[in-house]
N, C-alpha and C positions, 0 to 999 in steps of 0.2 A: 149666651153672653152677648150682653148689647153690642150693636155694630161698633159705637164710638167709644166704648169702654177701653181704656189704655193702662198698661202698667209699664212701669219703667225698667229696662234692663241696663245694669251695670256692667260694662265689659271691659277688657283691656285687649287694644289693638296695637300693632307696631305703628311707627310714625308714617312708615311707608303707606300701610293701609288706610290710615286717616287721610292722607295726601291723596290717594286714590278716591277715597269717598267724597272729598272736597271737589275733586275734578267731575266726578259722576254728578254731584250735586249741580254744579255750575253748568254742566251738559243739560241736564234736566230745566234748569232756570232759563236757559236760552232757548231750548226746543218747545218749551210748552206755553210760555208767555202766559203764565196764569199768576203772575205776582209772585211773592216769596214762597220758595220751595225748602222745605226744612228736611235735615238729615233723616230724621225719624220717617217721614213720608217715603224718601227715596228707599231706605232701607225695607220699609214695607211693600212698596211695589217690586223690589228686586226678589224678595222671599216669595211673594205671591206669584210671580212670574216663573221662579225656579221651581215651587211646586207644582204648578202646571205642567212643565216641562218634564218632571219627575213622574207625574201621574201618567203622562202619556207614554212614557218610556216603559213605565211599568206595565202599562195596557197592552203594548206592542209586545212586550217580552212575553206576557203570558198567552197572547194570540197565537205565538209560534209553536207552542207545545200543547 
């Protein structure tokens, strides 16, 4: 798959979750100073970081046994 190929996800989230996402986007906006930050970019970053953490946990779990 091409690096910049995108798909659209249509999901329903609670209003509270949407507000939390808005707060996170604002945090990214203030912290990165790269210009406009989009919700999709923030979600992508969160998912990629969570995936990295998951893989580290899986590796450490398999090393123990």
